[in-house]
C-alpha positions as CSV (number, residue, x, y, z in Angstrom):
1,X,0.0,0.0,0.0
2,X,2.8,2.4,0.8
3,X,4.2,2.3,-2.7
4,X,0.9,3.1,-4.2
5,X,0.5,6.1,-1.8
6,X,4.0,7.3,-2.6
7,X,3.1,7.2,-6.3
8,X,-0.2,9.0,-5.7
9,X,1.6,11.7,-3.6
10,X,4.3,12.3,-6.2
11,X,1.6,12.4,-9.0
12,X,-0.5,14.8,-7.0
13,X,2.6,17.2,-6.6
14,X,3.4,16.9,-10.4
15,X,-0.2,17.4,-11.5
16,X,-0.8,20.4,-9.2
17,X,2.5,21.9,-10.4
18,X,1.2,21.7,-14.0
19,X,-2.0,23.5,-13.0
20,X,0.0,26.2,-11.1
21,X,2.2,26.7,-14.2
22,X,-0.8,27.1,-16.5
23,X,-2.5,29.5,-14.1
24,X,0.7,31.6,-13.8
25,X,0.6,32.2,-17.5
26,X,-2.7,34.1,-17.1
27,X,-3.2,37.7,-16.1
28,X,-4.4,38.5,-12.6
29,X,-7.7,39.5,-14.2
30,X,-8.0,36.0,-15.7
31,X,-6.9,34.3,-12.5
32,X,-9.7,36.1,-10.6
33,X,-12.3,36.1,-13.3
34,X,-15.7,34.9,-12.0
35,X,-16.6,31.6,-13.6
36,X,-19.5,29.4,-12.7
37,X,-18.1,26.4,-10.7
38,X,-18.0,25.1,-7.1
39,X,-15.7,28.1,-6.3
40,X,-16.2,31.0,-8.7
41,X,-12.6,31.7,-9.8
42,X,-9.3,29.9,-10.4
43,X,-7.9,31.7,-7.4
44,X,-10.7,30.6,-5.1
45,X,-10.6,27.0,-6.3
46,X,-6.8,26.8,-5.7
47,X,-7.3,28.4,-2.3
48,X,-9.9,25.8,-1.5
49,X,-7.7,22.9,-2.4
50,X,-4.6,24.3,-0.6
51,X,-6.8,25.0,2.4
52,X,-8.2,21.5,2.5
53,X,-4.7,20.0,2.3
54,X,-3.6,22.4,5.1
55,X,-6.5,21.4,7.3
56,X,-5.8,17.7,6.8
57,X,-2.1,18.3,7.4
58,X,-3.0,19.8,10.8
59,X,-5.3,16.9,11.6
60,X,-2.9,14.1,10.9
61,X,-0.2,15.9,12.8
62,X,-2.5,16.4,15.8
63,X,-2.1,20.2,15.6
64,X,-4.7,22.6,16.9
65,X,-7.6,22.9,14.5
66,X,-8.5,26.1,12.7
67,X,-12.1,27.3,12.5
68,X,-11.6,29.3,9.3
69,X,-8.7,29.8,6.9
70,X,-7.6,33.3,6.4
71,X,-6.4,34.3,2.9
72,X,-3.0,35.7,3.8
73,X,-1.9,35.7,0.1
74,X,-3.4,39.1,-0.7
75,X,-5.0,37.7,-3.8
76,X,-1.6,36.8,-5.2
77,X,-1.9,33.6,-7.3
78,X,1.9,33.4,-7.4
79,X,2.1,33.2,-3.6
80,X,-0.9,30.9,-3.3
81,X,0.6,28.6,-6.0
82,X,3.9,28.4,-4.1
83,X,2.2,27.6,-0.9
84,X,0.2,24.8,-2.6
85,X,3.3,23.2,-4.1
86,X,5.1,23.6,-0.8
87,X,2.2,21.8,0.9
88,X,2.3,19.0,-1.7
89,X,6.0,18.6,-1.2
90,X,5.3,18.1,2.6
91,X,2.7,15.4,1.7
92,X,5.3,13.6,-0.5
93,X,7.9,13.7,2.3
94,X,5.3,12.5,4.9
95,X,4.2,9.6,2.8
96,X,7.8,8.7,2.0
97,X,8.9,8.7,5.6
98,X,5.9,7.2,7.4
99,X,6.4,3.7,8.8
100,X,4.2,1.1,7.0
101,X,2.4,0.2,10.2
102,X,1.6,3.9,11.0
103,X,-0.5,4.0,7.8
104,X,-3.2,2.3,9.9
105,X,-3.0,4.7,12.8
106,X,-6.4,6.3,13.5
107,X,-6.7,10.1,13.5
108,X,-9.4,11.6,15.6
109,X,-10.6,15.0,14.4
110,X,-13.5,17.4,14.1
111,X,-14.8,18.8,10.9
112,X,-15.3,22.5,10.7
113,X,-18.9,22.0,11.6
114,X,-17.9,20.3,14.8
115,X,-18.7,16.7,13.8
116,X,-16.3,14.2,15.3
117,X,-14.7,11.5,13.0
118,X,-11.9,8.9,13.2
119,X,-10.1,7.6,10.1
120,X,-6.9,5.7,9.4
121,X,-4.0,7.8,7.9
122,X,-3.9,5.8,4.7
123,X,-7.6,6.7,4.0
124,X,-6.8,10.4,4.7
125,X,-4.0,10.2,2.2
126,X,-6.4,8.8,-0.4
127,X,-8.9,11.5,0.4
128,X,-6.4,14.4,0.1
129,X,-5.0,13.3,-3.2
130,X,-8.4,12.4,-4.7
131,X,-9.9,15.7,-3.6
132,X,-7.1,17.5,-5.5
133,X,-7.8,15.4,-8.6
134,X,-11.5,16.3,-8.4
135,X,-10.8,20.0,-8.3
136,X,-8.0,19.8,-10.9
137,X,-10.8,18.7,-13.3
138,X,-12.7,21.8,-12.5
139,X,-9.6,24.0,-12.8
140,X,-9.0,22.6,-16.4
141,X,-12.5,23.6,-17.4
142,X,-12.0,27.0,-15.7
143,X,-8.6,27.5,-17.5
144,X,-10.4,27.1,-20.8
145,X,-13.1,29.5,-19.8
146,X,-10.5,32.1,-18.6
147,X,-8.8,32.0,-22.0
148,X,-5.8,29.8,-21.3
149,X,-4.0,28.8,-24.4
150,X,-1.9,26.1,-22.7
151,X,-3.9,23.3,-21.0
152,X,-1.8,20.8,-19.2
153,X,-2.4,17.0,-19.4
154,X,-2.7,16.0,-15.7
155,X,-3.5,12.4,-16.2
156,X,-1.9,9.8,-13.9
157,X,-0.6,7.9,-17.0
158,X,1.0,11.1,-18.3
159,X,2.9,11.4,-15.1
160,X,3.9,7.7,-15.2
161,X,5.2,8.1,-18.8
162,X,7.5,11.0,-18.0
163,X,9.4,8.8,-15.6
164,X,7.9,10.1,-12.4
């Protein structure tokens, strides 16, 4: 299982980097353009994914929860993109360095609405990476609507073909 999670973490970093590179080619107006989606701009969607990864990071490391994420990036997609990729690098390191048996450790946490849950770490890894994949699909559609000329191929097999 660990090898699969390591691949998924590395793929997640690679695919998110491709998205950040594509968004960086756009003007700030395009990055913040209102587009009908779950979150109504490229910036807000990236902020959501980064924020979710950050919240899960705090949970699995038993750090104090946050009740709300503040946007300390001052609407700078460049700064937000760097923070997202930095977070993904931390996930890669965490997956690479966790002991096999620790993948089954249970994490107790509360959702932002106060509901209590308990899940094994390996399941949290799957959730974090799958959540990013879900929103990358939205970001691709949003990139097209924002006028991006370069749309990255973020498929898992594309990552595997470039030699990881």
